[in-house]
C-alpha positions in Angstrom: -27.8 13.9 19.0 -24.0 14.6 18.5 -23.0 11.3 20.1 -25.1 9.5 17.8 -23.6 11.3 14.8 -20.0 10.5 16.1 -20.8 7.0 16.6 -22.3 6.6 13.1 -19.3 8.3 11.6 -16.9 5.9 13.7 -18.8 2.9 12.5 -18.8 4.1 8.8 -14.7 4.7 9.2 -14.6 0.8 10.6 -17.0 -0.3 7.8 -14.9 1.4 5.1 -11.9 -0.3 6.4 -13.6 -3.7 6.4 -14.8 -3.5 3.0 -11.3 -2.5 1.6 -10.0 -5.5 3.6 -12.5 -7.7 1.7 -11.7 -5.9 -1.4 -8.0 -7.0 -0.8 -8.8 -10.5 -0.3 -11.0 -10.7 -3.3 -8.0 -9.2 -5.2 -5.6 -11.8 -4.1 -7.9 -14.4 -5.3 -8.7 -13.0 -8.7 -5.6 -11.2 -9.8 -3.5 -13.3 -12.3 0.3 -12.6 -10.9 2.4 -12.1 -7.8 3.0 -8.3 -8.6 -0.8 -7.7 -9.1 -1.5 -9.6 -6.0 1.1 -7.8 -4.1 -0.4 -4.4 -5.1 -3.9 -5.4 -4.0 -2.6 -6.8 -0.7 -0.5 -3.9 -0.2 -2.8 -0.9 -0.9 -6.2 -1.8 0.1 -5.2 -3.9 3.2 -3.0 -1.5 4.5 -5.9 1.4 4.3 -8.4 -1.1 5.5 -6.3 -1.9 8.5 -5.4 1.9 9.0 -9.2 2.9 8.9 -10.2 0.1 11.3 -7.5 1.2 13.7 -8.3 4.8 13.3 -11.9 4.2 14.1 -10.9 2.2 17.1 -8.9 5.0 18.3 -11.4 7.6 17.7 -14.1 5.5 19.7 -11.7 5.2 22.6 -10.6 8.7 22.5 -14.2 10.4 22.4 -16.3 7.9 24.1 -14.3 6.2 26.5 -11.6 9.2 27.3 -8.8 6.9 26.9 -5.9 7.9 24.5 -4.4 4.4 23.3 -0.5 4.8 22.6 -1.0 1.2 21.6 -3.6 2.1 18.9 -1.2 5.0 17.6 1.8 2.8 17.4 -0.1 0.2 15.4 -1.2 3.0 13.0 2.2 4.2 12.8 3.7 0.8 12.3 1.2 -0.5 9.8 1.4 2.9 7.5 5.2 2.4 7.5 5.7 -1.3 7.4 2.5 -2.4 5.0 3.9 -0.5 1.6 7.6 -1.3 2.4 6.9 -5.1 2.8 4.8 -5.3 -0.4 7.4 -3.3 -2.3 10.2 -5.5 -1.0 8.2 -8.7 -1.8 7.7 -7.5 -5.3 11.1 -6.7 -5.8 12.3 -10.1 -4.5 9.9 -11.8 -6.8 11.1 -10.0 -9.9 14.6 -10.4 -9.0 14.2 -14.3 -8.4 12.9 -14.5 -12.1 9.0 -14.7 -11.5 7.5 -13.9 -14.8 5.1 -11.0 -15.4 1.4 -11.8 -16.3 1.6 -12.2 -20.2 -1.0 -9.3 -20.8 1.4 -6.8 -19.0 1.9 -3.8 -20.8 5.1 -2.3 -19.2 8.2 -3.5 -17.2 10.0 -0.5 -15.7 12.2 -2.4 -13.8 13.7 -4.3 -16.6 16.1 -1.5 -18.0 17.4 -0.3 -14.5 18.2 -3.7 -13.6 20.3 -4.4 -16.5 21.8 -1.0 -16.1 22.8 -1.9 -12.6 24.1 -5.3 -13.5 26.3 -3.8 -16.2 27.8 -1.1 -13.7 28.7 -4.3 -11.3 30.6 -6.0 -14.1 
C-alpha cells in the first residue's frame, strides 16, 4: 500500500510539472509583449522543469535505490540559471528599446536607468 501511495505522489509531482510547462507554453503564445512572455517562460517553465526533475529524482532514489547526482545537478542548474536568464533577457530587451505593452501600468526601470545614465556623464 505504501509503495502505491509513493508512486501516486511522485506521479502527481511529475504531472504538476508537466501542467506548469504547458501553462508556460500557453503564456508564450497568448501574452502580448516580450516582458510578459519572459515572465511566463521563466516562472512556470522553471518550476515545471524543477518538479519533473524532482519527481524523477524521488522515483530513482525510493524505487530503484539509486541517488542520481546528474539529476541533482540538473535541479540546481535549472534553479539557478532559469530565473537569471529570464531577467537578463528582459533587461536586454528593455535596454535595446523594445516597447512595453501599451496597457502596461508601471515602468520601474525607467527612473533607475535615467539616474544611472546621468551618473555616467
